LUMKOLVEX-306865 format. One record per atom (N, C-alpha, C, CB): x, y, z; residue number from 1. Coordinates in Angstrom, 2 decimals. Glycine has a CB too. Example, Ala and Ser with C-alpha at 12.3 -4.5 7.8 and 13.67 -1.06 7.14 Angstrom:
! LUMKOLVEX-306865
> 13.19:-5.69:7.80:1
> 12.30:-4.50:7.80:1
> 13.20:-3.30:7.80:1
> 11.31:-4.47:9.05:1
> 12.85:-2.25:7.08:2
> 13.67:-1.06:7.14:2
> 12.90:0.03:7.87:2
> 14.08:-0.60:5.72:2
This chain:
! LUMKOLVEX-306865
> 52.22:-74.03:-20.00:1
> 52.99:-72.85:-19.98:1
> 52.18:-71.64:-20.40:1
> 54.18:-73.01:-20.84:1
> 51.29:-71.84:-21.27:2
> 50.45:-70.74:-21.71:2
> 49.56:-70.28:-20.58:2
> 49.60:-71.15:-22.91:2
> 49.13:-71.24:-19.77:3
> 48.27:-70.88:-18.66:3
> 49.04:-70.11:-17.62:3
> 47.65:-72.10:-18.05:3
> 50.27:-70.49:-17.41:4
> 51.07:-69.77:-16.43:4
> 51.44:-68.39:-16.90:4
> 52.32:-70.55:-16.10:4
> 51.65:-68.23:-18.22:5
> 52.02:-66.91:-18.72:5
> 50.82:-65.96:-18.68:5
> 52.56:-67.02:-20.15:5
> 49.63:-66.47:-18.95:6
> 48.47:-65.59:-18.87:6
> 48.17:-65.23:-17.43:6
> 47.25:-66.24:-19.51:6
> 48.37:-66.14:-16.51:7
> 48.13:-65.83:-15.10:7
> 49.12:-64.81:-14.60:7
> 48.21:-67.09:-14.24:7
> 50.36:-64.93:-15.03:8
> 51.38:-63.98:-14.62:8
> 51.14:-62.63:-15.25:8
> 52.76:-64.50:-14.98:8
> 50.63:-62.61:-16.47:9
> 50.40:-61.35:-17.17:9
> 49.18:-60.62:-16.59:9
> 50.20:-61.60:-18.67:9
> 48.20:-61.37:-16.12:10
> 46.99:-60.74:-15.61:10
> 47.24:-59.99:-14.30:10
> 45.91:-61.79:-15.40:10
> 48.03:-60.55:-13.42:11
> 48.21:-59.91:-12.13:11
> 48.95:-58.58:-12.22:11
> 48.96:-60.83:-11.21:11
> 50.06:-58.42:-12.94:12
> 50.69:-57.11:-13.02:12
> 49.88:-56.13:-13.88:12
> 52.09:-57.24:-13.58:12
> 49.18:-56.63:-14.88:13
> 48.43:-55.74:-15.77:13
> 47.22:-55.15:-15.05:13
> 47.98:-56.51:-17.03:13
> 46.58:-55.94:-14.22:14
> 45.40:-55.42:-13.54:14
> 45.79:-54.37:-12.50:14
> 44.63:-56.56:-12.88:14
> 46.94:-54.50:-11.90:15
> 47.37:-53.52:-10.91:15
> 47.79:-52.23:-11.56:15
> 48.51:-54.08:-10.08:15
> 48.39:-52.28:-12.72:16
> 48.88:-51.08:-13.36:16
> 47.85:-50.43:-14.27:16
> 50.13:-51.39:-14.14:16
> 46.82:-51.16:-14.70:17
> 45.86:-50.63:-15.66:17
> 44.86:-49.67:-15.02:17
> 45.12:-51.77:-16.33:17
> 44.63:-49.69:-13.73:18
> 43.68:-48.79:-13.09:18
> 42.66:-49.58:-12.30:18
> 42.98:-47.90:-14.12:18
> 41.66:-48.89:-11.77:19
> 40.66:-49.56:-10.93:19
> 39.74:-50.44:-11.77:19
> 39.83:-48.52:-10.16:19
> 39.31:-51.51:-11.17:20
> 38.39:-52.42:-11.85:20
> 36.95:-51.95:-11.58:20
> 38.61:-53.89:-11.36:20
> 35.99:-52.71:-12.05:21
> 34.58:-52.37:-11.87:21
> 34.19:-52.37:-10.40:21
> 33.69:-53.35:-12.65:21
> 34.77:-53.31:-9.63:22
> 34.44:-53.34:-8.20:22
> 34.91:-52.07:-7.49:22
> 35.08:-54.57:-7.53:22
> 36.07:-51.56:-7.85:23
> 36.57:-50.34:-7.24:23
> 35.71:-49.13:-7.62:23
> 38.03:-50.10:-7.66:23
> 35.22:-49.08:-8.87:24
> 34.38:-47.97:-9.30:24
> 33.05:-47.95:-8.55:24
> 34.13:-48.05:-10.80:24
> 32.45:-49.13:-8.37:25
> 31.19:-49.16:-7.64:25
> 31.41:-48.80:-6.18:25
> 30.52:-50.54:-7.76:25
> 32.54:-49.14:-5.64:26
> 32.85:-48.77:-4.26:26
> 33.00:-47.25:-4.14:26
> 34.14:-49.49:-3.79:26
> 33.66:-46.62:-5.07:27
> 33.81:-45.17:-5.03:27
> 32.47:-44.46:-5.24:27
> 34.82:-44.72:-6.08:27
> 31.63:-44.99:-6.14:28
> 30.32:-44.39:-6.40:28
> 29.44:-44.46:-5.16:28
> 29.64:-45.09:-7.58:28
> 29.47:-45.60:-4.46:29
> 28.65:-45.73:-3.25:29
> 29.19:-44.83:-2.14:29
> 28.61:-47.19:-2.78:29
> 30.51:-44.62:-2.11:30
> 31.06:-43.71:-1.11:30
> 30.62:-42.27:-1.39:30
> 32.60:-43.80:-1.08:30
> 30.58:-41.91:-2.66:31
> 30.12:-40.57:-3.02:31
> 28.65:-40.40:-2.66:31
> 30.34:-40.31:-4.53:31
> 27.85:-41.43:-2.94:32
> 26.43:-41.37:-2.59:32
> 26.24:-41.24:-1.08:32
> 25.70:-42.61:-3.10:32
> 27.06:-41.93:-0.29:33
> 26.96:-41.80:1.16:33
> 27.23:-40.38:1.61:33
> 27.93:-42.75:1.85:33
> 28.18:-39.74:0.97:34
> 28.52:-38.37:1.36:34
> 27.49:-37.35:0.86:34
> 29.90:-37.99:0.83:34
> 26.78:-37.67:-0.24:35
> 25.80:-36.74:-0.78:35
> 24.41:-36.92:-0.17:35
> 25.71:-36.89:-2.28:35
> 23.95:-38.18:-0.10:36
> 22.59:-38.41:0.39:36
> 22.53:-39.45:1.50:36
> 21.70:-38.84:-0.75:36
> 23.63:-39.97:1.93:37
> 23.62:-41.04:2.92:37
> 23.85:-40.56:4.34:37
> 24.65:-42.04:2.58:37
> 24.34:-41.48:5.15:38
> 24.56:-41.20:6.57:38
> 25.72:-40.26:6.82:38
> 24.79:-42.48:7.31:38
> 26.66:-40.20:5.92:39
> 27.84:-39.35:6.15:39
> 27.63:-37.93:5.65:39
> 29.04:-39.96:5.46:39
> 26.42:-37.63:5.18:40
> 26.13:-36.30:4.68:40
> 26.16:-35.30:5.83:40
> 24.76:-36.26:3.97:40
> 26.81:-34.14:5.68:41
> 26.84:-33.16:6.76:41
> 25.47:-32.50:6.92:41
> 27.92:-32.08:6.50:41
> 25.05:-32.33:8.15:42
> 23.76:-31.69:8.44:42
> 23.95:-30.19:8.37:42
> 23.20:-32.12:9.83:42
> 23.14:-29.54:7.53:43
> 23.25:-28.09:7.38:43
> 22.28:-27.42:8.34:43
> 22.96:-27.66:5.93:43
> 22.72:-26.34:8.91:44
> 21.88:-25.56:9.83:44
> 20.90:-24.73:9.01:44
> 22.75:-24.65:10.75:44
> 19.63:-24.76:9.37:45
> 18.61:-24.04:8.63:45
> 18.19:-22.75:9.32:45
> 17.39:-24.92:8.43:45
> 19.14:-22.02:9.84:46
> 18.83:-20.74:10.47:46
> 18.81:-19.66:9.39:46
> 19.86:-20.39:11.59:46
> 18.11:-18.55:9.63:47
> 18.05:-17.49:8.62:47
> 19.43:-16.92:8.27:47
> 17.15:-16.38:9.11:47
> 20.36:-16.94:9.21:48
> 21.70:-16.42:8.93:48
> 22.41:-17.23:7.86:48
> 22.52:-16.40:10.19:48
> 22.21:-18.54:7.87:49
> 22.83:-19.41:6.87:49
> 22.12:-19.28:5.54:49
> 22.82:-20.87:7.34:49
> 20.81:-19.07:5.59:50
> 20.01:-19.01:4.37:50
> 20.05:-17.63:3.71:50
> 18.57:-19.39:4.68:50
> 20.76:-16.67:4.28:51
> 20.88:-15.36:3.67:51
> 20.14:-14.27:4.41:51
> 20.40:-15.41:2.28:51
> 19.42:-14.59:5.47:52
> 18.70:-13.59:6.25:52
> 19.55:-13.08:7.39:52
> 17.41:-14.17:6.79:52
> 18.92:-12.37:8.28:53
> 19.64:-11.85:9.45:53
> 19.87:-12.97:10.45:53
> 18.85:-10.69:10.10:53
> 21.02:-13.00:11.05:54
> 21.28:-14.06:12.04:54
> 20.45:-13.85:13.30:54
> 22.77:-14.11:12.39:54
> 19.78:-14.90:13.73:55
> 18.94:-14.86:14.92:55
> 19.39:-15.98:15.85:55
> 17.41:-15.01:14.55:55
> 19.63:-15.67:17.13:56
> 20.04:-16.74:18.04:56
> 18.89:-17.72:18.28:56
> 20.52:-16.15:19.38:56
> 19.24:-18.94:18.61:57
> 18.25:-19.97:18.88:57
> 17.53:-19.63:20.19:57
> 18.91:-21.38:18.95:57
> 16.19:-19.81:20.20:58
> 15.40:-19.47:21.38:58
> 15.55:-20.56:22.44:58
> 13.92:-19.28:21.01:58
> 15.63:-20.12:23.69:59
> 15.68:-21.07:24.79:59
> 14.26:-21.51:25.14:59
> 16.38:-20.45:26.03:59
> 14.15:-22.51:25.99:60
> 12.82:-22.99:26.40:60
> 12.05:-21.91:27.15:60
> 12.96:-24.25:27.27:60
> 12.75:-21.11:27.95:61
> 12.10:-20.01:28.67:61
> 11.50:-19.00:27.70:61
> 13.11:-19.31:29.59:61
> 12.25:-18.65:26.67:62
> 11.76:-17.70:25.69:62
> 10.56:-18.24:24.93:62
> 12.87:-17.33:24.71:62
> 10.59:-19.53:24.60:63
> 9.46:-20.14:23.91:63
> 8.22:-20.16:24.81:63
> 9.80:-21.57:23.47:63
> 8.40:-20.43:26.11:64
> 7.28:-20.46:27.04:64
> 6.66:-19.06:27.16:64
> 7.74:-20.98:28.42:64
> 7.49:-18.04:27.28:65
> 6.99:-16.67:27.38:65
> 6.28:-16.27:26.08:65
> 8.14:-15.69:27.68:65
> 6.81:-16.67:24.96:66
> 6.18:-16.35:23.68:66
> 4.81:-17.01:23.57:66
> 7.07:-16.79:22.52:66
> 4.70:-18.26:23.99:67
> 3.40:-18.94:23.97:67
> 2.41:-18.24:24.90:67
> 3.55:-20.42:24.37:67
> 2.88:-17.78:26.06:68
> 2.01:-17.08:26.99:68
> 1.53:-15.76:26.43:68
> 2.71:-16.84:28.29:68
> 2.40:-15.05:25.74:69
> 2.01:-13.76:25.18:69
> 1.10:-13.91:23.97:69
> 3.24:-12.97:24.79:69
> 1.13:-15.05:23.32:70
> 0.25:-15.27:22.19:70
> -1.10:-15.85:22.61:70
> 0.91:-16.20:21.20:70
> -1.28:-16.11:23.90:71
> -2.53:-16.71:24.36:71
> -3.65:-15.66:24.35:71
> -2.36:-17.30:25.78:71
> -4.87:-16.16:24.26:72
> -6.04:-15.27:24.23:72
> -6.23:-14.52:25.54:72
> -7.29:-16.06:23.90:72
> -5.93:-15.18:26.64:73
> -6.12:-14.54:27.95:73
> -5.18:-13.34:28.09:73
> -5.86:-15.55:29.10:73
> -3.93:-13.49:27.67:74
> -2.99:-12.38:27.75:74
> -3.42:-11.24:26.84:74
> -1.57:-12.84:27.38:74
> -3.88:-11.57:25.64:75
> -4.32:-10.53:24.71:75
> -5.54:-9.79:25.27:75
> -4.66:-11.14:23.34:75
> -6.46:-10.54:25.88:76
> -7.65:-9.90:26.44:76
> -7.28:-8.99:27.60:76
> -8.67:-10.97:26.91:76
> -6.41:-9.45:28.48:77
> -6.00:-8.63:29.62:77
> -5.25:-7.39:29.15:77
> -5.11:-9.45:30.58:77
> -4.36:-7.56:28.18:78
> -3.60:-6.42:27.68:78
> -4.51:-5.40:27.00:78
> -2.51:-6.89:26.70:78
> -5.49:-5.87:26.23:79
> -6.42:-4.96:25.57:79
> -7.26:-4.20:26.58:79
> -7.33:-5.72:24.59:79
> -7.72:-4.91:27.61:80
> -8.57:-4.26:28.61:80
> -7.78:-3.23:29.43:80
> -9.18:-5.31:29.55:80
> -6.61:-3.62:29.90:81
> -5.80:-2.71:30.71:81
> -5.30:-1.54:29.87:81
> -4.60:-3.46:31.34:81
> -4.83:-1.85:28.66:82
> -4.35:-0.78:27.78:82
> -5.44:0.19:27.41:82
> -3.76:-1.37:26.53:82
> -6.63:-0.32:27.09:83
> -7.76:0.56:26.77:83
> -8.18:1.40:27.96:83
> -8.93:-0.25:26.28:83
> -8.16:0.80:29.16:84
> -8.54:1.53:30.37:84
> -7.56:2.68:30.63:84
> -8.59:0.58:31.58:84
> -6.27:2.39:30.53:85
> -5.25:3.42:30.79:85
> -5.31:4.52:29.74:85
> -3.84:2.79:30.82:85
> -5.40:4.12:28.48:86
> -5.44:5.11:27.41:86
> -6.71:5.96:27.49:86
> -5.35:4.42:26.04:86
> -7.85:5.33:27.78:87
> -9.10:6.08:27.93:87
> -9.05:7.03:29.10:87
> -10.26:5.13:28.09:87
> -8.48:6.59:30.22:88
> -8.34:7.47:31.37:88
> -7.49:8.68:31.06:88
> -7.75:6.73:32.55:88
> -6.40:8.46:30.34:89
> -5.52:9.57:29.96:89
> -6.25:10.56:29.05:89
> -4.24:9.05:29.27:89
> -6.97:10.03:28.07:90
> -7.74:10.92:27.18:90
> -8.82:11.67:27.95:90
> -8.36:10.12:26.05:90
> -9.48:10.99:28.87:91
> -10.54:11.65:29.65:91
> -10.01:12.80:30.48:91
> -11.22:10.65:30.55:91
> -8.90:12.58:31.16:92
> -8.32:13.66:31.97:92
> -7.81:14.78:31.08:92
> -7.17:13.11:32.85:92
> -7.24:14.44:29.93:93
> -6.74:15.45:29.01:93
> -7.88:16.31:28.47:93
> -5.98:14.80:27.85:93
> -8.96:15.67:28.01:94
> -10.07:16.44:27.46:94
> -10.77:17.25:28.55:94
> -11.07:15.52:26.77:94
> -10.81:16.73:29.77:95
> -11.41:17.50:30.87:95
> -10.54:18.71:31.20:95
> -11.58:16.62:32.13:95
> -9.24:18.58:31.05:96
> -8.35:19.71:31.30:96
> -8.49:20.80:30.26:96
> -6.93:19.25:31.35:96
> -8.82:20.42:29.03:97
> -8.98:21.40:27.96:97
> -10.36:22.06:28.01:97
> -8.77:20.72:26.60:97
> -11.36:21.30:28.43:98
> -12.74:21.81:28.46:98
> -12.86:22.96:29.45:98
> -13.73:20.68:28.82:98
> -13.48:24.02:29.02:99
> -13.63:25.19:29.90:99
> -14.82:25.08:30.84:99
> -13.77:26.45:29.06:99
> -15.71:24.13:30.59:100
> -16.90:24.00:31.42:100
> -16.74:22.95:32.52:100
> -18.07:23.64:30.55:100
> -15.55:22.51:32.79:101
> -15.35:21.47:33.81:101
> -15.61:22.07:35.19:101
> -13.90:20.88:33.73:101
> -16.46:21.41:35.95:102
> -16.74:21.83:37.32:102
> -17.83:22.87:37.44:102
> -15.52:22.35:37.93:102
> -18.28:23.43:36.33:103
> -19.32:24.46:36.42:103
> -20.68:23.81:36.66:103
> -19.35:25.32:35.14:103
> -21.46:24.46:37.49:104
> -22.81:24.00:37.79:104
> -23.76:24.67:36.80:104
> -23.22:24.33:39.28:104
> -24.56:23.88:36.04:105
> -25.46:24.51:35.07:105
> -26.55:25.36:35.74:105
> -26.10:23.45:34.20:105
> -26.85:25.09:37.00:106
> -27.89:25.88:37.69:106
> -27.37:27.25:38.09:106
> -28.38:25.12:38.93:106
> -26.07:27.32:38.42:107
> -25.47:28.60:38.83:107
> -24.17:28.81:38.05:107
> -25.22:28.63:40.38:107
> -24.26:29.31:36.81:108
> -23.06:29.44:35.98:108
> -22.09:30.52:36.46:108
> -23.47:29.74:34.57:108
> -22.50:31.42:37.32:109
> -21.60:32.48:37.77:109
> -20.71:32.03:38.92:109
> -22.40:33.70:38.19:109
> -21.05:30.90:39.57:110
> -20.27:30.41:40.70:110
> -18.97:29.78:40.19:110
> -21.09:29.39:41.54:110
> -17.88:30.19:40.77:111
> -16.58:29.63:40.41:111
> -16.42:28.28:41.11:111
> -15.41:30.59:40.80:111
> -16.08:27.22:40.35:112
> -15.94:25.90:40.97:112
> -14.68:25.82:41.83:112
> -15.92:24.80:39.89:112
> -14.76:25.01:42.85:113
> -13.58:24.80:43.70:113
> -12.67:23.77:43.05:113
> -14.00:24.34:45.13:113
> -11.47:23.67:43.55:114
> -10.50:22.71:43.01:114
> -11.02:21.28:43.17:114
> -9.14:22.86:43.70:114
> -11.67:21.01:44.31:115
> -12.21:19.67:44.54:115
> -13.27:19.32:43.49:115
> -12.82:19.57:45.96:115
> -14.16:20.26:43.14:116
> -15.19:19.99:42.14:116
> -14.58:19.77:40.76:116
> -16.18:21.15:42.09:116
> -13.57:20.56:40.43:117
> -12.91:20.40:39.14:117
> -12.22:19.04:39.06:117
> -11.88:21.54:38.90:117
> -11.50:18.66:40.11:118
> -10.81:17.36:40.11:118
> -11.80:16.20:40.09:118
> -9.89:17.25:41.34:118
> -12.91:16.33:40.80:119
> -13.92:15.28:40.81:119
> -14.52:15.12:39.40:119
> -15.03:15.60:41.84:119
> -14.80:16.24:38.73:120
> -15.35:16.17:37.38:120
> -14.33:15.56:36.40:120
> -15.77:17.57:36.90:120
> -13.06:15.95:36.56:121
> -12.02:15.37:35.71:121
> -11.90:13.86:35.96:121
> -10.66:16.06:35.98:121
> -11.99:13.45:37.22:122
> -11.91:12.04:37.55:122
> -13.09:11.26:36.99:122
> -11.85:11.85:39.04:122
> -14.28:11.84:37.07:123
> -15.46:11.16:36.53:123
> -15.36:11.02:35.02:123
> -16.73:11.93:36.90:123
> -14.90:12.08:34.36:124
> -14.75:12.00:32.91:124
> -13.66:11.00:32.53:124
> -14.44:13.38:32.33:124
> -12.56:11.01:33.27:125
> -11.49:10.05:33.00:125
> -11.96:8.61:33.19:125
> -10.30:10.33:33.92:125
> -12.74:8.35:34.25:126
> -13.24:6.99:34.49:126
> -14.23:6.58:33.40:126
> -13.92:6.91:35.87:126
> -15.07:7.51:32.98:127
> -16.03:7.21:31.92:127
> -15.31:6.86:30.62:127
> -16.97:8.39:31.69:127
> -14.32:7.66:30.24:128
> -13.54:7.39:29.04:128
> -12.79:6.06:29.19:128
> -12.55:8.53:28.76:128
> -12.24:5.81:30.36:129
> -11.47:4.59:30.58:129
> -12.35:3.35:30.39:129
> -10.85:4.58:31.99:129
> -13.55:3.35:30.96:130
> -14.45:2.21:30.79:130
> -14.83:2.02:29.33:130
> -15.72:2.40:31.64:130
> -15.14:3.12:28.66:131
> -15.55:3.02:27.26:131
> -14.41:2.53:26.37:131
> -16.05:4.36:26.76:131
> -13.21:3.00:26.62:132
> -12.07:2.53:25.83:132
> -11.79:1.06:26.10:132
> -10.83:3.38:26.13:132
> -11.91:0.62:27.34:133
> -11.69:-0.79:27.67:133
> -12.71:-1.67:26.96:133
> -11.76:-1.01:29.20:133
> -13.97:-1.25:26.95:134
> -15.01:-2.01:26.25:134
> -14.74:-2.04:24.75:134
> -16.41:-1.40:26.53:134
> -14.34:-0.90:24.19:135
> -14.04:-0.82:22.77:135
> -12.89:-1.74:22.40:135
> -13.71:0.61:22.37:135
> -11.87:-1.77:23.23:136
> -10.73:-2.63:22.96:136
> -11.12:-4.11:23.05:136
> -9.60:-2.34:23.93:136
> -11.99:-4.45:23.99:137
> -12.44:-5.83:24.10:137
> -13.25:-6.24:22.87:137
> -13.29:-6.02:25.38:137
> -14.09:-5.35:22.38:138
> -14.86:-5.66:21.18:138
> -13.94:-5.80:19.96:138
> -15.91:-4.57:20.92:138
> -12.95:-4.94:19.86:139
> -11.99:-5.03:18.76:139
> -11.23:-6.34:18.83:139
> -11.00:-3.84:18.80:139
> -10.82:-6.74:20.03:140
> -10.11:-8.01:20.19:140
> -11.03:-9.16:19.82:140
> -9.61:-8.17:21.64:140
> -12.27:-9.09:20.23:141
> -13.22:-10.15:19.89:141
> -13.37:-10.28:18.38:141
> -14.59:-9.86:20.54:141
> -13.48:-9.16:17.68:142
> -13.61:-9.19:16.23:142
> -12.37:-9.77:15.58:142
> -13.87:-7.80:15.68:142
> -11.21:-9.40:16.06:143
> -9.98:-9.93:15.45:143
> -9.83:-11.42:15.73:143
> -8.75:-9.17:15.98:143
> -10.24:-11.88:16.91:144
> -10.16:-13.31:17.19:144
> -11.16:-14.10:16.35:144
> -10.40:-13.56:18.66:144
> -12.34:-13.53:16.13:145
> -13.30:-14.20:15.26:145
> -12.78:-14.28:13.83:145
> -14.65:-13.48:15.28:145
> -12.14:-13.20:13.36:146
> -11.55:-13.21:12.03:146
> -10.44:-14.27:11.96:146
> -11.00:-11.82:11.67:146
> -9.62:-14.34:12.99:147
> -8.55:-15.32:13.01:147
> -9.12:-16.74:13.02:147
> -7.64:-15.10:14.24:147
> -10.20:-16.92:13.74:148
> -10.85:-18.23:13.77:148
> -11.36:-18.61:12.39:148
> -12.01:-18.25:14.79:148
> -11.96:-17.65:11.70:149
> -12.49:-17.91:10.37:149
> -11.36:-18.18:9.38:149
> -13.35:-16.72:9.89:149
> -10.27:-17.43:9.52:150
> -9.15:-17.56:8.59:150
> -8.41:-18.88:8.78:150
> -8.19:-16.40:8.77:150
> -8.16:-19.26:10.02:151
> -7.35:-20.45:10.27:151
> -8.18:-21.70:10.50:151
> -6.46:-20.22:11.45:151
> -9.47:-21.54:10.61:152
> -10.38:-22.66:10.89:152
> -9.98:-23.37:12.19:152
> -10.38:-23.66:9.72:152
> -9.48:-22.61:13.14:153
> -9.10:-23.13:14.45:153
> -10.11:-22.64:15.48:153
> -7.65:-22.70:14.84:153
> -9.94:-23.04:16.70:154
> -10.85:-22.62:17.77:154
> -10.13:-21.76:18.80:154
> -11.47:-23.84:18.45:154
> -9.90:-20.47:18.51:155
> -9.35:-19.62:19.56:155
> -10.45:-19.27:20.56:155
> -8.72:-18.33:18.97:155
> -10.06:-18.72:21.66:156
> -11.06:-18.39:22.68:156
> -11.69:-17.05:22.34:156
> -10.42:-18.35:24.11:156
> -12.47:-17.00:21.29:157
> -13.08:-15.76:20.82:157
> -14.23:-15.26:21.66:157
> -13.54:-15.93:19.44:157
> -14.82:-16.11:22.50:158
> -15.96:-15.67:23.29:158
> -15.54:-15.03:24.61:158
> -16.87:-16.83:23.56:158
> -14.31:-15.18:25.01:159
> -13.85:-14.65:26.29:159
> -14.00:-13.15:26.43:159
> -12.44:-15.01:26.49:159
> -13.60:-12.36:25.44:160
> -13.72:-10.90:25.59:160
> -15.15:-10.42:25.75:160
> -13.12:-10.23:24.40:160
> -16.13:-11.13:25.17:161
> -17.52:-10.71:25.35:161
> -17.95:-10.88:26.80:161
> -18.44:-11.50:24.43:161
> -17.50:-11.94:27.44:162
> -17.87:-12.15:28.83:162
> -17.11:-11.20:29.75:162
> -17.62:-13.59:29.24:162
> -15.92:-10.78:29.34:163
> -15.15:-9.83:30.14:163
> -15.79:-8.45:30.15:163
> -13.73:-9.74:29.63:163
> -16.44:-8.06:29.07:164
> -17.01:-6.72:29.00:164
> -18.37:-6.63:29.68:164
> -17.14:-6.29:27.56:164
> -19.01:-7.76:29.93:165
> -20.37:-7.75:30.48:165
> -20.48:-7.06:31.84:165
> -20.87:-9.15:30.60:165
> -19.60:-7.32:32.81:166
> -19.76:-6.64:34.11:166
> -19.62:-5.12:34.01:166
> -18.73:-7.17:35.08:166
> -18.90:-4.61:33.00:167
> -18.75:-3.17:32.86:167
> -20.08:-2.51:32.49:167
> -17.69:-2.85:31.81:167
> -20.93:-3.24:31.74:168
> -22.22:-2.67:31.37:168
> -23.19:-2.67:32.55:168
> -22.82:-3.46:30.21:168
> -23.02:-3.58:33.48:169
> -23.96:-3.69:34.60:169
> -23.76:-2.61:35.63:169
> -23.82:-5.03:35.26:169
> -22.63:-1.97:35.67:170
> -22.36:-0.97:36.70:170
> -23.06:0.33:36.42:170
> -20.88:-0.72:36.82:170
């Protein structure tokens, strides 16, 4: 009878007394699953979530264009074309300001024709354009060499030197 009374007392007491050790370990493992396990929510690591400005996710097209614009060939072409255009503009501008454009040093009293003035302006513009393009290529070469030294990588730092060579031969 004592055995039956203890068995009867254990079953209602365990249900009303609270969770047992097995229930506590089950709850602890469930909490761990939610904190560090498989059920943990994945947080987005975009700057908008982290407190910065919200930036949309880049598409594959945008990434491809960005890689192309960061390439050495694009930088070399942009430096050469940009230097040529800027030098040409400066050359024509300075020729327009110069009062001696088109004058012949042998006959300073002769008034130059419009064709002579435009030809001189064009020659000066072309000269400035070539020099600016070469200068930009050298600047790009120096910056790529610096980048190579800084990152210990192999960018195409020799390309701009070969691009400027034909300009010297003319």
